[in-house]
C-alpha positions in Angstrom: 0.0 0.0 0.0 1.2 3.5 -0.8 2.3 5.5 2.2 1.8 9.2 1.8 0.2 11.8 3.8 -3.2 12.9 2.9 -2.8 16.2 4.7 -3.2 19.3 2.5 -0.1 21.4 2.2 -0.6 25.0 3.3 -0.5 27.3 0.3 -1.7 30.9 0.2 -4.2 31.8 -2.5 -2.2 34.8 -3.7 1.1 32.9 -3.8 1.5 33.3 -7.6 1.1 37.1 -7.5 4.6 37.6 -6.3 6.0 35.7 -9.3 3.9 37.7 -11.7 5.0 41.0 -10.2 8.6 39.9 -10.2 8.4 38.8 -13.9 6.8 42.1 -14.8 9.6 44.1 -13.2 12.2 42.0 -14.9 10.6 42.8 -18.3 9.6 46.4 -17.7 12.7 47.8 -16.1 15.1 47.1 -19.0 12.5 48.3 -21.4 12.2 51.6 -19.5 16.0 51.9 -19.4 16.3 51.4 -23.2 13.5 53.5 -24.4 12.3 56.1 -21.8 15.2 56.8 -19.5 17.8 59.4 -20.2 18.5 59.1 -23.9 20.4 61.5 -26.1 18.6 64.7 -26.8 17.1 64.7 -30.3 16.1 68.4 -30.5 17.4 70.2 -33.6 17.8 74.0 -34.0 15.5 74.8 -36.9 17.8 77.8 -37.8 20.6 75.5 -38.7 18.7 73.2 -41.0 19.8 73.7 -44.5 22.6 76.1 -43.6 26.1 75.1 -44.8 28.7 74.3 -42.3 30.8 77.4 -41.5 34.0 76.0 -40.2 37.3 77.8 -40.2 40.1 76.0 -41.9 42.8 74.7 -39.6 46.0 76.7 -39.5 49.1 74.9 -40.7 51.3 73.6 -38.0 54.4 75.6 -37.4 57.3 73.8 -35.9 58.4 75.2 -32.6 61.9 76.8 -32.5 64.1 76.8 -29.5 65.6 79.9 -28.6 
């Protein structure tokens, strides 16, 4: 004859909620970090759109002289 206890193990009815909340946090926190948190600013100054770059040419290097 099988010998096992017929007593019901004590489990709480909301025991699975903790796992659901933990799984949701594991998924949502990295998504928030990737898409919503502190990214690079994407604002563009409309006055500079279409304007050519106005950079000054680099001066030629002059060798330093001792003396």
